[in-house]
C-alpha positions as CSV (number, residue, x, y, z in Angstrom):
1,M,-5.2,-4.0,15.1
2,D,-3.0,-2.3,12.5
3,Y,-2.7,-3.6,9.0
4,Y,-1.6,-2.3,5.6
5,K,-3.3,-2.1,2.3
6,I,-1.3,-2.2,-1.0
7,I,-3.1,-0.9,-4.1
8,C,-1.0,-2.4,-6.9
9,W,-0.5,-3.8,-10.3
10,S,0.3,-7.5,-10.1
11,E,3.4,-7.3,-12.2
12,C,4.8,-4.1,-10.8
13,P,8.3,-4.6,-9.3
14,F,7.9,-2.0,-6.6
15,C,4.5,-3.5,-5.7
16,L,6.1,-6.9,-5.3
17,R,8.9,-5.4,-3.2
18,A,6.4,-3.8,-0.9
19,K,4.6,-7.1,-0.5
20,T,7.8,-8.9,0.2
21,L,8.8,-6.3,2.8
22,L,5.5,-6.7,4.6
23,L,5.8,-10.5,4.5
24,D,9.3,-10.2,6.0
25,K,8.1,-7.9,8.7
26,G,5.3,-10.3,9.6
27,V,2.6,-7.7,9.6
28,Q,-1.0,-8.1,8.4
29,F,-1.8,-6.7,5.0
30,E,-4.1,-6.9,2.0
31,Y,-2.8,-6.9,-1.6
32,C,-5.3,-5.2,-3.9
33,S,-4.5,-5.7,-7.5
34,I,-6.3,-3.2,-9.8
35,D,-5.0,-4.7,-13.1
36,H,-8.5,-4.7,-14.6
37,S,-9.9,-1.6,-12.9
38,R,-8.7,1.5,-14.6
39,K,-11.5,3.6,-13.2
40,L,-10.7,2.4,-9.7
41,L,-7.0,3.3,-10.2
42,D,-8.1,6.8,-11.3
43,Y,-10.3,7.1,-8.2
44,Y,-7.4,6.1,-5.9
45,K,-5.1,8.6,-7.6
46,L,-7.5,11.3,-6.8
47,V,-8.1,10.2,-3.2
48,Y,-4.5,9.7,-2.3
49,K,-3.0,12.3,-4.6
50,Q,-0.4,9.9,-6.0
51,D,0.0,8.9,-9.6
52,T,1.9,5.7,-9.2
53,V,1.6,2.3,-7.6
54,P,2.0,0.9,-5.1
55,M,-0.2,3.1,-3.0
56,I,0.3,1.9,0.6
57,I,-2.1,2.8,3.4
58,K,-1.8,1.9,7.1
59,L,-5.2,1.2,8.7
60,N,-6.4,0.5,12.2
61,T,-9.5,-1.6,12.9
62,E,-10.1,-0.3,16.3
63,D,-10.3,3.5,15.7
64,E,-10.7,3.2,11.9
65,N,-7.7,5.5,11.5
66,E,-6.2,5.6,8.0
67,Q,-2.7,6.9,7.2
68,F,-1.4,7.1,3.7
69,I,2.2,6.0,3.6
70,G,3.1,6.5,0.0
71,G,4.9,4.0,-2.2
72,Y,7.6,1.4,-1.7
73,T,10.3,3.9,-0.8
74,E,8.2,5.5,1.9
75,L,7.2,2.1,3.3
76,K,10.9,1.0,3.5
77,K,11.8,4.3,5.2
78,L,8.9,3.8,7.7
79,F,10.3,0.4,8.7
80,E,13.9,1.5,8.8
81,G,12.8,4.1,11.4
82,T,11.3,1.5,13.7
C-alpha cells in the first residue's frame, strides 16, 4: 500500500493545502505536526535536505520504499501529472 507522510507545522498554509489535496485525492496519509519538536524538525531538515515545511514523503508498506516528494508545489505537480 502506498501512503504519504506530511511533516508540518499545524498553522502553515502550505501544509494545510497539502493535507487538503491528499484528502481530495482520497489517498492514505499521516499528518505529522512538529510544532513542539524543534530538534526533530532540524533532524528532518538534514535527512531530506529541505529547509521548509511541508516535507512530503511517499511510502510503500510492502517494499518499504520511501520517496521524498518535496513540498506542496511538488506534490501538486505530482498529482497534475497523473
